[in-house]
TITIDO-512330 format. One record per residue (C-alpha): residue in one letter; x negated, y, z. Coordinates in Angstrom, 3 decimals, decimal comma, padded with zeros to 6 digits. Layout:
<atoms>
ATOM  aa        xx        yy        zz
ATOM   A         X         Y         Z
...
</atoms>
This chain:
<atoms>
ATOM  aa        xx        yy        zz
ATOM   Q  -017,296   008,678  -001,141
ATOM   V  -013,736   007,808  -002,032
ATOM   Q  -010,723   009,842  -001,039
ATOM   L  -007,245   008,331  -001,111
ATOM   V  -004,045   010,371  -001,119
ATOM   E  -000,644   008,748  -000,661
ATOM   S   002,677   010,192  -001,731
ATOM   G   006,262   009,104  -002,228
ATOM   G   007,373   008,498   001,339
ATOM   G   010,589   009,856   002,708
ATOM   L   013,970   009,110   004,234
ATOM   V   016,096   006,409   002,638
ATOM   Q   019,217   004,543   003,654
ATOM   A   019,146   000,828   004,391
ATOM   G   019,250  -001,113   001,154
ATOM   G   017,533   001,667  -000,747
ATOM   S   014,254   001,801  -002,638
ATOM   L   011,077   003,847  -002,650
ATOM   R   007,941   003,923  -004,745
ATOM   L   004,748   004,947  -003,014
ATOM   S   001,699   006,136  -004,915
ATOM   C  -001,925   006,364  -003,896
ATOM   T  -004,409   008,254  -006,031
ATOM   A  -008,145   007,885  -005,551
ATOM   S  -010,982   010,252  -006,270
ATOM   G  -014,283   008,970  -007,570
ATOM   R  -015,316   006,510  -010,221
ATOM   T  -015,224   003,310  -008,213
ATOM   F  -011,476   002,849  -007,927
ATOM   S  -011,208   000,431  -010,839
ATOM   T  -013,998  -001,734  -009,434
ATOM   Y  -012,419  -002,698  -006,130
ATOM   A  -009,399  -004,235  -004,463
ATOM   M  -006,642  -002,048  -003,067
ATOM   G  -004,198  -002,696  -000,261
ATOM   W  -001,166  -001,228   001,444
ATOM   F  -000,668  -001,395   005,194
ATOM   R   001,910   000,054   007,538
ATOM   Q   002,009   001,050   011,166
ATOM   A   005,123   001,623   013,245
ATOM   P   005,002   003,500   016,558
ATOM   G   003,540   001,354   019,297
ATOM   K   002,570  -001,421   016,899
ATOM   E  -000,627  -002,522   015,240
ATOM   R  -001,360  -001,750   011,625
ATOM   E  -000,081  -004,607   009,511
ATOM   F  -000,731  -005,832   005,999
ATOM   V   001,901  -005,220   003,342
ATOM   A   000,359  -006,007  -000,050
ATOM   A  -002,921  -006,042  -001,949
ATOM   V  -004,184  -006,296  -005,516
ATOM   I  -007,555  -007,220  -006,986
ATOM   W  -009,562  -004,817  -009,129
ATOM   S  -007,919  -005,736  -012,420
ATOM   G  -004,350  -005,920  -011,178
ATOM   G  -004,228  -009,525  -012,287
ATOM   S  -003,623  -011,038  -008,880
ATOM   T  -001,652  -009,836  -005,894
ATOM   S  -000,860  -010,834  -002,329
ATOM   Y   002,094  -009,959  -000,105
ATOM   A   003,015  -010,202   003,542
ATOM   D   005,719  -012,770   004,163
ATOM   S   008,024  -010,035   005,446
ATOM   M   007,783  -008,176   002,130
ATOM   K   007,789  -011,007  -000,412
ATOM   G   010,553  -010,502  -002,930
ATOM   R   011,130  -006,949  -001,731
ATOM   C   008,054  -005,147  -002,945
ATOM   T   005,649  -005,037  -005,867
ATOM   I   002,103  -003,696  -005,886
ATOM   T   000,637  -002,519  -009,174
ATOM   R  -002,280  -000,371  -010,236
ATOM   D  -003,186   001,849  -013,152
ATOM   N  -006,962   002,058  -013,324
ATOM   A  -006,821   004,710  -016,018
ATOM   K  -005,018   006,950  -013,529
ATOM   N  -006,943   005,825  -010,433
ATOM   T  -003,588   005,053  -008,854
ATOM   V  -002,037   002,142  -007,003
ATOM   Y   001,698   001,850  -006,466
ATOM   L   003,961   000,096  -003,992
ATOM   E   007,546  -000,325  -005,107
ATOM   M   009,842  -001,338  -002,247
ATOM   N   013,444  -002,496  -002,490
ATOM   S   016,157  -003,552  -000,063
ATOM   L   014,546  -001,464   002,646
ATOM   Q   015,642  -002,029   006,222
ATOM   P   015,240   000,056   009,391
ATOM   E   012,451  -002,283   010,519
ATOM   D   010,440  -001,139   007,499
ATOM   T   010,170   002,321   009,067
ATOM   A   006,480   003,114   009,496
ATOM   V   003,604   005,176   008,226
ATOM   Y   002,319   003,501   005,083
ATOM   Y  -001,380   003,620   004,258
ATOM   C  -003,318   002,670   001,177
ATOM   A  -006,857   001,409   001,494
ATOM   L  -009,796   000,363  -000,667
ATOM   A  -011,926  -002,701  -000,011
ATOM   R  -015,330  -002,889  -001,695
ATOM   R  -014,751  -006,308  -003,180
ATOM   R  -013,434  -007,284  -006,576
ATOM   Y  -011,853  -010,728  -006,488
ATOM   S  -010,344  -010,997  -003,046
ATOM   Y  -007,631  -009,018  -001,317
ATOM   P  -008,117  -009,205   002,422
ATOM   Q  -005,147  -008,990   004,737
ATOM   T  -007,035  -007,586   007,708
ATOM   P  -007,458  -003,820   007,952
ATOM   Y  -011,029  -004,321   009,170
ATOM   A  -012,089  -005,439   005,693
ATOM   Y  -011,147  -002,137   004,099
ATOM   D  -013,643   000,671   003,724
ATOM   Y  -011,596   003,723   002,841
ATOM   W  -008,129   004,848   003,951
ATOM   G  -005,611   007,445   003,001
ATOM   Q  -003,930   009,725   005,494
ATOM   G  -000,631   007,867   005,305
ATOM   T   002,891   008,659   004,190
ATOM   Q   005,969   008,316   006,394
ATOM   V   008,766   005,986   005,351
ATOM   T   011,947   006,187   007,389
ATOM   V   014,877   003,870   006,747
ATOM   S   018,178   004,806   008,330
ATOM   S   020,860   002,275   009,176
</atoms>
């Protein structure tokens, strides 16, 4: 079993930045791909970013390209999402997730096997 715990959410003004963290329990974190998703009220969960097991390759949603960076520290069992130039439309609950695959980073939530409880990000105008 893998447990994921997100942190770092909060209230930020438009144009501001946040860094989210997600720490995993268990020994398998460094073996698998990790992703970040978000879900706003009344909307479906959508892909934000993902990284393969080594951190050597990443993928981003078009809406976040140039505004966020996903990284991971396998020694700390932690994946990060650094977000800049945040806008009110980025307001959502942000979730990290683990997919039991090494070399791909799926953009559909159905491909992920474990999820965190989420952390709220609110961007005020």
